Phi, psi and omega in degrees: 000335181289336180282334182295310178296331178293320178294317180296318179300319179295317180296316180298315180299318179294318180297316177300317178296320177293319180297315180297316178295321177296317178297318179295318178299318179295318178297318177299318182293320180295317180293317178293328173297317180292321179294321179295319177299316180300315181296316180294321177298317177297316177297319178297314177300317180295317179296317178299317178298319179294320179294321179295319180296317181297320176298318181294319180293320180297318177298318178295318182292319177302315177296322181293320177298316180296319181294320181294320181294316178298318181294321177297317181293317178299317181297317179296318175302314181298316180297321176296321182289323185272359187292134176257129179270131183293321181299314179296314179292330175295318178294324182285319182273332179074016180247158178255142179301145182290323184242127173269145182296132180262128180297136182283132176252133183285160181300320181297314180296317179296320180291323180294316176298317176296318178300313180296319179297317179293320181292329178295327177286335183276346191292327190277358190274314182205158180295325178295318178292326180297316179291323178294320178295322181295317177298317180295320178294320177295325177294315178298320178295322176298316178301315181297318177294320180294317177299317179294323182291333182265009177293149182302318184293326178289317179296320178294321178293319178295323176296316180296317179295320179294324176296316180296316181294325178294317178298315181300313183295325175296317179301313182296318180299318179295319181297313179297322179294318178298317177297319180295316179295321178298318182294316180299318178297321181295319181295316179297321179295318181297318179293324181293320180284331181278335184294319178295327179294323181289321180290329181287329180284000000 
């Protein structure tokens, strides 16, 4: 009989220990939850402050853009009002400008013209020189063609044309794909209607 109270006492101690452990675990969970909530609240407050700062910055930038647009519009109006027309001033003064604008010639074009002029003088001397001049003139012509082909306006036009061709080919591919799908559906439907007839025969 002496061992029974000891067993009961051990069971009660274990139960008490489990209750204390559960209580401590609950307390730790509550504290960690509160700490997590405090961290989340702090992060939320920080994020709201950053959003408010970004709103303020966006408002300042919007005001600056609007002010810049107004200033540009005012400057454009001022320039239009203050513009002097050359035709009107020419009629009033009756004089012609002293210097006409000279078109700028690039160094490559100037070198090309000088080279062609020099080669033209060399052509009459001997057959070997004539063939060398012919090769040189063809090379210069090739260089001229390459320069013309690499001008920005030519490259822009080529890019636009390739964009149009790419869009056209996409349309054609999509149309062909739709037609192929339609054909596959028609073949499947035909096979589905023909299949019961074959089984019945």
